[in-house]
C-alpha positions in Angstrom: -9.8 -6.0 20.5 -8.0 -9.2 19.8 -10.7 -11.8 19.6 -9.1 -14.6 17.5 -10.8 -17.9 18.0 -8.7 -20.7 19.4 -8.0 -23.5 16.9 -10.0 -26.6 17.8 -12.6 -24.6 19.8 -16.2 -24.6 18.6 -15.8 -20.9 17.5 -12.5 -21.8 15.8 -14.2 -24.7 13.9 -17.1 -22.4 12.9 -14.7 -19.8 11.6 -12.7 -22.4 9.7 -15.8 -23.8 8.1 -16.9 -20.3 7.0 -13.6 -19.6 5.5 -13.8 -22.9 3.6 -17.2 -21.9 2.2 -15.9 -18.4 1.2 -12.8 -19.9 -0.5 -15.1 -22.3 -2.4 -17.2 -19.4 -3.6 -14.2 -17.3 -4.5 -12.7 -20.2 -6.5 -15.9 -21.2 -8.4 -17.5 -17.7 -8.8 -21.1 -18.7 -8.4 -21.4 -22.3 -7.1 -24.6 -24.0 -5.8 -24.8 -25.0 -2.2 -24.5 -28.7 -3.3 -21.3 -27.9 -5.2 -19.9 -26.0 -2.1 -20.7 -29.1 0.0 -19.0 -31.4 -2.5 -15.8 -29.2 -2.6 -15.5 -28.5 1.1 -16.7 -31.9 2.4 -19.1 -30.1 4.8 -22.6 -31.4 5.3 -25.3 -29.7 3.2 -27.1 -28.5 6.3 -23.8 -26.9 7.5 -23.3 -25.2 4.2 -26.9 -23.9 4.2 -26.5 -22.4 7.7 -23.2 -20.7 6.8 -24.6 -19.3 3.6 -27.6 -18.0 5.5 -25.4 -16.4 8.2 -23.0 -14.8 5.7 -26.0 -13.6 3.7 -27.4 -11.9 6.7 -23.9 -10.3 7.2 -24.0 -9.0 3.6 -21.0 -11.0 2.4 -22.8 -13.6 0.3 -26.0 -13.6 -1.7 -28.0 -16.5 -3.1 -30.2 -16.2 -6.1 -31.9 -18.3 -8.8 -30.2 -18.8 -12.1 -31.0 -21.0 -15.2 -28.2 -23.3 -16.2 -28.5 -26.0 -18.9 -32.2 -25.5 -19.0 -32.8 -26.0 -15.3 -33.1 -23.6 -12.4 -30.4 -23.6 -9.7 -29.7 -21.5 -6.7 -26.2 -20.0 -7.0 -24.2 -18.3 -4.3 -22.1 -15.3 -5.0 -19.9 -12.8 -3.1 -21.5 -9.5 -2.6 -19.5 -6.6 -4.1 -19.7 -3.4 -2.1 -20.0 -5.4 1.2 -17.2 -3.3 2.6 -13.4 -3.0 2.7 -10.8 -4.1 5.2 -7.4 -2.7 6.0 -4.0 -4.2 6.6 -1.5 -2.0 8.4 2.2 -3.0 8.7 4.5 -1.1 11.0 8.3 -1.4 10.7 10.9 0.2 12.8 11.1 3.1 10.3 8.0 2.8 8.1 4.3 2.1 7.9 2.5 0.4 5.0 -1.3 0.4 4.6 -3.3 -1.7 2.2 -7.0 -1.7 1.5 -9.0 -4.6 -0.2 -12.7 -5.4 -0.8 -14.2 -7.9 1.6 -15.6 -9.8 -1.4 -12.4 -9.8 -3.4 -12.5 -13.1 -5.4 -8.7 -13.7 -5.2 -7.8 -17.2 -4.0 -4.7 -18.2 -5.9 -3.1 -14.8 -6.0 -2.9 -11.8 -3.7 -6.1 -9.6 -3.7 -6.4 -6.5 -5.7 -5.6 -3.7 -3.4 -4.6 -0.1 -2.9 -1.3 0.0 -1.0 0.5 3.1 0.4 3.7 3.6 2.4 5.2 6.3 4.5 8.5 6.7 6.4 8.5 7.0 10.2 11.2 8.4 12.4 13.4 5.8 14.2 11.9 5.2 17.7 8.5 6.5 16.8 5.7 6.3 19.3 2.3 4.8 19.0 0.5 8.1 18.8 2.5 9.4 15.8 2.6 6.0 14.2 -1.2 5.5 14.3 -1.8 9.1 13.1 0.4 8.5 10.0 -1.4 5.2 9.4 -4.8 6.8 9.7 -3.7 9.5 7.1 -2.6 6.7 4.7 -5.9 4.9 5.3 -8.0 7.9 4.4 -6.0 8.4 1.2 -6.5 4.7 0.3 -10.3 4.9 1.0 -10.5 8.0 -1.3 -8.4 6.3 -4.0 -10.7 3.2 -3.8 -13.8 5.4 -4.3 -15.2 3.9 -1.1 -17.0 5.5 1.8 -15.2 5.7 5.1 -18.2 4.0 6.6 -17.5 0.9 4.4 -14.4 0.0 6.5 -15.3 -3.1 8.4 -12.1 -3.9 10.2 -8.3 -3.7 10.3 -5.3 -5.9 11.2 -2.0 -4.3 12.4 1.3 -6.0 12.1 4.2 -5.1 14.4 7.9 -6.1 14.5 7.7 -7.1 18.2 6.6 -9.9 20.5 2.9 -9.5 21.4 0.5 -10.7 24.1 -2.2 -12.1 21.8 -4.7 -12.1 24.6 -4.5 -8.3 25.2 -2.8 -7.1 22.0 -0.1 -5.4 24.1 3.5 -4.9 22.8 6.1 -6.6 25.0 9.9 -6.7 25.1 11.4 -3.5 26.3 13.8 -2.1 23.7 11.8 -3.3 20.7 9.6 -0.4 19.5 10.1 1.4 22.8 7.4 3.9 22.1 4.8 1.1 21.9 5.7 -1.1 24.9 2.8 -2.1 27.0 0.3 -0.4 24.7 -2.8 -2.5 23.8 -2.5 -1.6 20.1 -5.6 -3.4 18.8 -7.7 -1.4 21.3 -6.0 1.9 20.3 -6.6 1.2 16.6 -10.2 0.2 17.2 -10.8 3.5 19.1 -8.9 5.5 16.4 -10.7 4.0 13.4 -14.0 3.0 15.0 -13.9 -0.6 13.6 -13.0 -4.0 15.0 -9.2 -4.4 15.0 -6.6 -7.1 15.6 -2.9 -7.1 16.1 -0.2 -9.7 15.2 3.5 -10.1 14.8 4.7 -9.0 11.3 6.7 -12.2 10.6 3.7 -14.2 11.5 1.6 -12.2 9.1 4.3 -12.6 6.4 4.1 -16.3 6.9 0.4 -16.3 6.5 0.6 -14.4 3.2 3.3 -16.6 1.8 1.3 -19.7 2.9 -1.8 -18.4 1.2 -0.4 -16.7 -1.9 3.3 -17.2 -2.1 6.3 -19.5 -1.6 4.7 -21.6 1.2 1.6 -22.7 -0.7 1.1 -26.4 -0.2 4.1 -26.7 2.2 3.3 -28.6 5.3 6.5 -27.9 7.1 8.2 -24.6 6.5 9.8 -21.4 7.9 9.3 -17.8 6.8 12.3 -15.6 7.8 12.0 -11.8 7.7 15.4 -10.1 7.5 15.0 -6.3 7.9 15.7 -3.8 10.6 14.5 -6.6 12.9 14.7 -10.3 12.4 11.8 -12.7 13.0 10.4 -16.0 11.7 7.1 -17.7 11.3 6.6 -21.4 11.5 4.3 -23.7 9.5 3.9 -27.2 11.2 1.6 -29.8 9.7 0.2 -27.2 7.3 -0.8 -24.8 10.2 0.7 -21.6 11.3 2.3 -22.1 14.7 2.2 -19.2 17.1 3.2 -21.0 20.4 1.2 -20.9 23.6 1.7 -17.2 24.1 2.1 -16.0 20.5 5.9 -15.4 20.6 7.1 -18.5 18.6 9.6 -17.6 15.9 11.7 -14.9 17.6 14.8 -16.2 15.9 16.3 -12.7 15.9 17.0 -13.1 19.6 18.8 -16.4 19.3 22.3 -16.0 20.7 24.7 -16.9 17.9 27.7 -16.8 20.2 26.5 -16.6 23.8 30.0 -17.2 25.2 31.4 -13.9 23.8 31.4 -11.4 26.7 32.2 -8.6 24.2 29.5 -9.4 21.6 27.2 -6.5 20.6 24.4 -5.7 23.0 21.0 -6.3 21.4 17.9 -4.1 21.9 16.4 -6.9 24.0 19.2 -6.5 26.5 21.2 -9.7 25.7 24.5 -10.0 23.9 25.3 -11.7 20.6 21.7 -12.1 19.3 21.4 -12.9 15.6 19.7 -9.5 15.0 22.9 -7.7 16.1 24.8 -9.4 13.3 22.4 -9.5 10.3 19.9 -6.5 10.6 19.9 -4.1 7.7 21.4 -1.5 9.9 24.3 -3.7 10.8 24.9 -4.6 7.1 25.0 -1.0 6.0 26.9 0.3 9.1 29.8 -2.1 8.4 30.3 -0.8 4.9 29.5 3.0 5.2 32.8 3.9 6.8 34.7 1.9 4.2 32.8 3.3 1.2 32.4 6.8 2.6 28.7 7.3 1.9 25.3 6.5 3.3 24.1 3.1 1.9 20.9 1.2 1.5 20.6 -2.5 1.2 19.8 -2.0 -2.5 23.1 -0.1 -2.8 25.0 -2.9 -1.1 23.5 -5.6 -3.3 24.1 -3.6 -6.5 27.8 -3.1 -5.6 28.2 -6.7 -4.7 26.8 -7.8 -8.1 29.2 -5.4 -9.8 32.1 -7.1 -8.1 32.6 -5.1 -5.0 34.4 -7.5 -2.7 33.6 -5.9 0.7 29.9 -5.8 -0.1 29.9 -9.4 -1.3 31.7 -10.5 1.8 29.3 -8.8 4.2 26.3 -10.3 2.4 27.9 -13.8 2.5 28.7 -13.4 6.2 25.2 -12.4 6.8 23.9 -15.5 5.1 26.3 -17.6 7.1 25.2 -16.2 10.4 21.5 -16.8 9.6 22.3 -20.4 8.5 24.1 -21.1 11.8 21.2 -19.6 13.8 18.6 -21.6 11.9 20.5 -24.9 12.1 19.2 -25.9 15.5 15.7 -25.1 14.4 16.0 -27.1 11.3 17.4 -30.1 13.2 14.4 -30.1 15.5 11.6 -29.2 12.9 13.1 -30.6 9.6 11.3 -28.0 7.4 10.9 -28.7 3.7 11.2 -25.0 2.7 12.8 -21.9 4.2 11.4 -18.7 2.6 13.6 -15.6 3.1 11.8 -12.3 3.0 12.3 -8.8 4.2 14.6 -6.1 2.8 17.7 -8.4 2.7 16.0 -10.9 0.5 16.8 -8.8 -2.5 20.4 -10.1 -2.2 19.1 -13.4 -3.6 21.9 -16.0 -4.2 24.5 -13.7 -2.6 22.8 -14.4 0.7 21.0 -17.7 0.1 24.1 -19.6 -1.0 26.1 -19.1 2.1 23.0 -19.5 4.2 22.3 -23.0 2.8 26.0 -24.0 3.1 26.0 -23.0 6.8 22.8 -25.0 7.4 24.3 -28.0 5.8 27.4 -27.7 8.0 25.8 -26.9 11.3 22.5 -28.9 11.3 22.2 -32.6 12.0 23.2 -34.4 8.8 20.2 -35.3 6.7 17.8 -32.9 8.3 18.4 -30.2 5.7 19.0 -32.4 2.6 15.5 -31.8 1.3 15.1 -28.3 2.6 14.8 -25.7 -0.1 16.0 -22.1 0.6 14.1 -19.7 -1.6 13.3 -15.9 -1.7 9.8 -14.9 -0.7 7.5 -14.4 -3.7 5.6 -11.5 -2.1 8.8 -9.5 -1.2 8.4 -6.6 1.1 4.6 -6.8 0.7 4.3 -10.1 2.6 3.5 -8.6 6.1 0.8 -6.2 4.9 -0.7 -8.9 2.7 -0.8 -11.2 5.7 -2.6 -8.4 7.6 -5.1 -8.2 4.8 -5.6 -12.0 4.7 -6.3 -12.0 8.4 -8.7 -9.0 8.1 -10.5 -10.7 5.2 -10.9 -13.8 7.3 -12.1 -12.0 10.5 -14.5 -9.6 8.8 -16.1 -12.3 6.7 -16.8 -14.6 9.6 
């Protein structure tokens, strides 16, 4: 099931108000309802109704306390109210994280148990979900929780998605998952409400809440891994587009006029992903260096003075900057956050990226745009899945 409320709808406003109340309680620890109303700007009657509803759901509890010689009614998060799961699928891995519904974290990522497993290239939905379920059972055991305490799960996938149905689109991207309504399959498999979203979108949500996009009203999160995707923050809000596919920058044609450019998994030629994916980076260097390589190997060699490795990383940054230039000209972001496996290259990648942006974008549109490495590193997508699960299961 993929039952996200539409922003601006009555249900969306209700959910947003509940999250504001929860954030106020997490930040203060045990505020009164009057204090919650003052912090959130919500009417006292609205706060009272939300506290009552979340109390009935077992998420909040209100009780009398004595403070400064007078009795007040304080509101607290209920520990043991349950746990939620974030599940991040890559082209060749799955990562599972588990957190308490009532985790008090607001300025930092929640305390969690996080596990990872490799998956074969081209894995199908059945094998992928089976591996994820095994990791989840281990995480529940490590947390000392009961399996029945799991209240919901959010799954991130490196593919375009139909947010209405949760089905994976775009033939050639996760071919073993195309057309599968993943949220429904996960809900059946785990027996709990489940939602699905794009992994770059979830990475954006995590960086916006706990990382390098905090307080940024106009920004871009760019995930550079086996696949390439982006998440957009406009006017302080995560922008998904009308059908949920906004941010597929990996399939921007960098040189659409080249009839001999590499064919992308989406079927087009010359997409950014064919030039800057982790596979492309390592494949260009392995024949030259005569050994299988990881991105970490390439970065280490480049920092040690290896000229071919440094050149490939610089070219990668350049290609990304050229592809982002049009987007920056239109959106004028204030910060571009680079995440994914290639982010570990740091200045070796970001310097050429910023230079290419300055050369290709409309003069002035990138003057105030910072280009920084993601604070949450490779954990951003699974943390975004946790953030969404915490929101959904608390409201």
